[in-house]
C-alpha positions as CSV (number, residue, x, y, z in Angstrom):
1,M,-4.2,82.0,14.0
2,D,-4.4,79.4,11.2
3,N,-3.9,75.8,12.5
4,S,-3.4,74.3,9.1
5,S,0.4,74.6,9.3
6,T,0.5,72.6,12.6
7,E,-1.9,69.9,11.5
8,V,-0.5,66.4,10.8
9,C,-0.1,65.8,7.1
10,D,-2.6,63.2,5.7
11,P,-0.6,60.0,5.3
12,R,-2.2,59.5,1.8
13,Y,0.0,62.4,0.6
14,G,3.0,60.1,1.1
15,E,1.3,57.3,-0.8
16,V,0.6,59.7,-3.6
17,D,4.3,60.6,-3.6
18,N,5.3,56.9,-3.7
19,I,3.0,56.0,-6.6
20,L,4.1,59.1,-8.6
21,E,7.7,58.2,-8.0
22,Q,7.0,54.8,-9.7
23,L,4.8,56.2,-12.5
24,T,7.3,58.9,-13.5
25,K,10.2,56.5,-14.0
26,S,11.3,56.0,-17.6
27,K,8.7,54.0,-19.6
28,A,6.4,53.2,-16.6
29,L,3.4,55.1,-17.8
30,H,4.0,54.0,-21.4
31,I,3.9,50.4,-20.2
32,L,0.7,50.9,-18.3
33,M,-0.9,52.7,-21.3
34,I,0.1,49.8,-23.6
35,L,-1.3,47.2,-21.3
36,D,-4.5,49.2,-20.7
37,R,-5.2,49.8,-24.4
38,S,-4.2,46.2,-25.5
39,N,-7.3,44.5,-24.0
40,R,-5.2,41.4,-23.8
41,P,-2.0,40.3,-22.0
42,V,1.2,41.3,-23.8
43,R,4.5,39.5,-24.3
44,F,7.8,41.0,-23.1
45,S,9.1,41.2,-26.7
46,E,6.0,43.1,-27.8
47,L,6.5,45.6,-25.0
48,K,10.2,46.0,-25.8
49,E,9.5,46.6,-29.5
50,I,6.7,49.1,-28.9
51,L,8.7,51.0,-26.2
52,D,11.9,50.9,-28.3
53,A,13.8,50.5,-25.0
54,P,16.6,48.3,-23.7
55,S,15.6,44.9,-22.2
56,T,17.0,46.0,-18.9
57,T,14.8,49.1,-18.7
58,V,11.7,47.1,-19.7
59,S,12.5,44.3,-17.3
60,R,13.2,46.7,-14.4
61,R,10.0,48.6,-15.0
62,L,7.9,45.5,-15.2
63,K,9.3,44.2,-11.9
64,E,8.7,47.6,-10.2
65,L,5.1,47.9,-11.5
66,E,4.4,44.3,-10.5
67,D,5.7,45.1,-7.0
68,C,3.3,48.0,-6.8
69,D,0.4,45.8,-8.0
70,L,-0.1,47.8,-11.1
71,I,0.6,44.9,-13.5
72,Q,0.3,41.1,-13.2
73,R,2.2,38.3,-14.8
74,V,0.1,35.6,-16.4
75,K,0.9,32.5,-18.4
76,D,-0.5,31.7,-21.8
77,D,-3.0,28.9,-22.3
78,E,-0.2,26.4,-22.7
79,G,1.6,27.7,-19.6
80,R,4.9,28.2,-21.5
81,M,4.9,32.0,-22.1
82,T,4.8,34.8,-19.6
83,L,2.5,37.6,-20.5
84,Y,1.8,40.9,-18.7
85,G,-1.6,42.5,-18.1
86,P,-3.1,45.3,-16.1
87,T,-4.5,44.9,-12.6
88,E,-7.8,46.3,-11.3
89,D,-5.7,49.2,-9.9
90,T,-4.3,50.0,-13.3
91,E,-7.8,49.8,-14.9
92,S,-9.1,52.3,-12.3
93,L,-6.1,54.5,-13.1
94,S,-7.0,54.4,-16.8
95,P,-9.2,57.5,-17.0
96,I,-6.5,59.5,-15.2
97,M,-3.8,58.3,-17.7
98,E,-6.2,59.1,-20.5
99,S,-6.8,62.6,-19.1
100,L,-3.0,63.2,-18.7
101,F,-2.4,62.0,-22.3
102,D,-5.2,64.3,-23.6
103,W,-3.8,67.2,-21.6
104,V,-0.2,66.6,-23.0
105,S,-1.6,66.3,-26.6
106,V,-3.4,69.7,-26.3
107,R,-0.4,71.3,-24.7
108,F,1.9,69.9,-27.4
109,E,-0.4,71.2,-30.2
110,R,-0.7,74.6,-28.6
111,N,3.1,74.9,-28.2
112,S,3.9,73.8,-31.7
113,E,1.8,76.5,-33.3
């Protein structure tokens, strides 16, 4: 008899579900890709313009991603402006996001032929 169905599920599966739930929300991956590729902290207004999304959506995603430790808020040199940048976790996620982007690009090209 196979014991695999009675074994306790690895708790990391739940963590994978949790992070995927955050990443699949509207504009979340897009925000992370922008921050990852920018190589500098980005202003809210820049993100909003690039995303072409309502302020409430951008604001909500930024808060959720910050709560998940995937982005960090930083102040500009003068301490007046809030900027957003990736965390180490986001930087380690970068190759996975790139692979996903490449996969989608290939799939899109194949399906549009």
